SEMARTOR-96758 format. One line per 8 residues: number of its first residue (from 1); their letters; for each residue x, y, z of C-alpha. Coordinates in Angstrom, 3 decimals, padded with zeros to 6 digits. Layout:
N
NUM> A> X Y Z | ...
// end
This chain:
74
1> MAKATAPV> 006.055 021.976 035.440 | 003.278 020.520 033.130 | 003.658 019.450 029.880 | 002.484 021.860 027.479 | 001.372 019.702 024.126 | -000.543 016.983 024.317 | 000.865 013.472 023.949 | 001.062 012.119 020.367
9> SIHQLQDS> -001.656 009.094 019.772 | -000.008 005.625 017.825 | -002.826 006.634 015.013 | -001.531 009.816 014.169 | 001.291 008.330 013.814 | 000.053 005.720 011.726 | -002.037 007.978 009.555 | 001.267 010.167 009.031
17> EDVEFHVT> 003.488 007.861 007.421 | 004.325 007.146 003.970 | 002.784 003.748 002.426 | 001.924 002.429 -000.811 | -000.408 -000.423 -001.921 | 000.994 -002.937 -004.236 | -001.648 -005.133 -005.516 | -000.602 -008.692 -006.553
25> YLDSETGR> -002.547 -011.026 -008.712 | -002.603 -013.713 -011.585 | -002.465 -012.988 -014.931 | -005.888 -014.953 -016.104 | -004.192 -014.235 -019.313 | -000.282 -015.218 -019.843 | -000.714 -017.632 -015.844 | 001.660 -015.521 -014.436
33> VRREDFQD> 002.113 -013.523 -011.198 | 002.636 -009.963 -011.224 | 002.257 -006.937 -009.251 | 000.902 -003.286 -009.633 | 001.910 -000.398 -007.098 | -000.705 002.521 -006.254 | -000.309 005.162 -003.857 | -003.961 005.411 -002.854
41> LTAAERFA> -006.385 002.481 -001.099 | -009.345 003.305 -003.346 | -007.385 002.705 -006.519 | -005.517 -000.829 -005.868 | -008.480 -002.595 -005.134 | -010.794 -000.867 -008.075 | -007.850 -002.646 -009.665 | -007.865 -005.533 -007.464
49> SAQLRDAD> -011.549 -005.876 -008.168 | -010.944 -005.796 -012.123 | -008.395 -008.734 -012.206 | -010.913 -011.080 -010.677 | -012.667 -012.540 -014.063 | -013.159 -016.136 -013.993 | -013.390 -018.605 -010.470 | -009.577 -019.476 -010.817
57> SWAVVDRV> -008.904 -015.755 -010.832 | -007.111 -014.078 -007.801 | -005.563 -010.271 -006.511 | -003.985 -009.367 -003.193 | -004.320 -005.697 -001.947 | -000.915 -005.397 001.007 | -000.361 -002.055 002.539 | 003.575 -001.347 002.074
65> KLQQISRM> 005.580 001.467 004.814 | 007.450 003.161 002.296 | 010.946 003.255 004.022 | 012.668 006.618 003.948 | 016.233 007.180 002.741 | 017.789 010.244 003.144 | 021.597 010.950 001.187 | 024.049 013.756 001.928
73> VA> 024.909 015.487 -001.152 | 029.130 016.919 -000.813
// end
């Protein structure tokens, strides 16, 4: 008997997973490394670009998969 549904692509699975974007950057005013979290890649990249104020500044955007946590309530 033939399978009635189309196979699931790995790309479909990647698009459906919950992710957030972490921007790690050097705060040039304090000299400390800091992190901000974003739900949107565009916002994360815009924030990272804004942190590049001088030659010593840096920022990194990481894509982080969120883990699903389920809890049972009694």
